[in-house]
C-alpha positions as CSV (number, residue, x, y, z in Angstrom):
1,X,-60.6,-155.8,39.7
2,X,-60.0,-160.3,39.5
3,X,-63.2,-162.6,39.7
4,X,-62.9,-166.2,40.9
5,X,-66.0,-168.2,39.4
6,X,-66.9,-171.2,39.9
7,X,-69.5,-173.4,37.5
8,X,-71.1,-171.8,34.0
9,X,-68.6,-168.9,33.7
10,X,-65.3,-171.2,34.3
11,X,-66.3,-172.2,31.0
12,X,-64.6,-170.2,28.5
13,X,-67.2,-170.9,25.8
14,X,-69.4,-168.4,28.2
15,X,-67.7,-166.4,29.9
16,X,-66.6,-165.2,26.5
17,X,-70.1,-164.9,25.2
18,X,-71.2,-162.9,28.6
19,X,-68.0,-160.5,28.2
20,X,-67.5,-160.1,24.8
21,X,-63.1,-160.4,26.6
22,X,-60.5,-162.5,26.8
23,X,-59.0,-163.1,29.8
24,X,-55.5,-164.6,31.7
25,X,-57.5,-167.0,34.0
26,X,-56.2,-169.2,37.1
27,X,-57.0,-172.6,39.0
28,X,-58.0,-171.7,42.7
29,X,-59.7,-173.1,45.9
30,X,-62.1,-171.0,47.9
31,X,-62.2,-171.9,51.7
32,X,-65.4,-172.4,53.8
33,X,-67.6,-172.9,50.9
34,X,-69.7,-175.1,48.9
35,X,-71.1,-175.6,46.1
36,X,-74.6,-176.4,45.1
37,X,-76.4,-177.4,43.2
38,X,-80.2,-174.8,41.9
39,X,-82.9,-176.8,42.1
40,X,-84.6,-176.8,39.2
41,X,-81.0,-174.9,37.0
42,X,-77.8,-176.7,35.9
43,X,-75.8,-174.5,37.3
44,X,-74.7,-173.9,40.9
45,X,-74.4,-171.3,43.1
46,X,-71.8,-172.0,46.9
47,X,-72.4,-170.8,50.6
48,X,-70.9,-170.2,53.2
49,X,-70.0,-173.8,54.9
50,X,-67.9,-174.1,57.0
51,X,-64.6,-177.1,56.7
52,X,-65.9,-177.0,52.7
53,X,-63.8,-176.2,49.5
54,X,-64.5,-174.7,46.5
55,X,-62.5,-175.5,43.0
56,X,-62.5,-172.8,40.8
57,X,-60.6,-171.0,38.0
58,X,-59.4,-167.1,38.5
59,X,-59.9,-164.3,36.1
60,X,-57.4,-161.3,36.8
61,X,-58.2,-157.3,36.1
62,X,-61.4,-157.8,34.4
63,X,-62.5,-154.5,33.6
64,X,-65.5,-152.8,34.9
65,X,-67.9,-153.3,31.7
66,X,-67.4,-156.7,31.9
67,X,-68.3,-156.7,35.7
68,X,-70.9,-154.3,34.8
69,X,-72.3,-157.3,32.0
70,X,-71.3,-160.2,34.4
71,X,-73.5,-158.3,37.3
72,X,-76.4,-158.9,34.0
73,X,-76.1,-161.8,33.6
74,X,-75.7,-163.1,37.2
75,X,-78.8,-161.2,38.4
76,X,-80.5,-161.0,41.3
77,X,-80.1,-164.5,42.8
78,X,-76.4,-163.5,43.5
79,X,-74.7,-160.7,45.2
80,X,-70.9,-159.8,44.2
81,X,-68.4,-159.7,47.8
82,X,-65.1,-159.9,48.3
83,X,-63.0,-163.3,49.2
84,X,-59.4,-164.8,48.9
85,X,-58.5,-167.5,47.3
86,X,-55.8,-169.6,46.8
87,X,-53.7,-171.1,44.4
88,X,-51.9,-174.0,44.3
89,X,-48.7,-173.1,44.6
90,X,-50.3,-171.8,47.7
91,X,-50.8,-167.7,46.9
92,X,-53.4,-166.0,48.3
93,X,-54.8,-163.1,46.3
94,X,-58.6,-161.4,46.9
95,X,-60.5,-162.0,44.0
96,X,-65.0,-161.1,43.7
97,X,-67.5,-164.2,43.5
98,X,-71.2,-164.2,43.3
99,X,-72.8,-165.6,46.1
100,X,-75.9,-166.7,46.6
101,X,-77.9,-163.6,47.8
102,X,-79.8,-164.3,51.1
103,X,-82.8,-163.8,49.8
104,X,-82.2,-166.6,46.9
105,X,-80.7,-169.2,49.4
106,X,-83.6,-171.3,50.3
107,X,-83.3,-172.0,46.1
108,X,-80.1,-173.6,46.3
109,X,-80.7,-177.3,46.6
110,X,-78.6,-179.5,49.0
111,X,-77.0,-181.5,45.2
112,X,-73.1,-180.9,44.7
113,X,-72.7,-179.5,41.4
114,X,-70.0,-181.0,38.4
115,X,-68.0,-179.4,36.0
116,X,-67.4,-182.1,34.1
117,X,-71.3,-182.9,34.4
118,X,-72.5,-179.6,33.1
119,X,-70.5,-179.2,30.2
120,X,-70.7,-183.4,29.4
121,X,-74.5,-183.4,29.4
122,X,-76.2,-179.4,30.3
123,X,-73.4,-176.8,28.9
124,X,-75.4,-177.0,25.3
125,X,-79.0,-176.6,27.0
126,X,-77.9,-173.9,29.8
127,X,-76.0,-171.2,26.6
128,X,-79.2,-171.2,24.3
129,X,-81.9,-171.6,27.4
130,X,-80.4,-169.3,30.2
131,X,-82.1,-166.4,31.6
132,X,-79.5,-164.1,32.4
133,X,-78.3,-163.6,28.5
134,X,-81.0,-162.0,27.9
135,X,-80.0,-159.3,30.7
136,X,-77.1,-158.7,28.2
137,X,-78.7,-156.8,25.2
């Protein structure tokens, strides 16, 4: 199964820590969604929004065991759905991704989330404090 990620899991260190595996990846875009910061957190979620798009990375051929680990890591804030993403060359591919769950949508801020800002200012804090890691043990 392919997995489109758009936030903290774009970082190979974090993805590797969650799955214990290294996967081939490629940059891609998801259309008709927007990426926003979760209130009070340093990570994002996406929500369907016409006319918007989200840049991210597709990891290819994720094992079912690693999908289970990722589901635990993401927790109840998100639900995994199937989407179609587009690579830079125009090729489209089916992929799964995590969107904010309907019951958690109120936790989404109006602030756009920046991957570069996350890497520069928040990656260490996230790696040392995100509760999703506890679910993996």
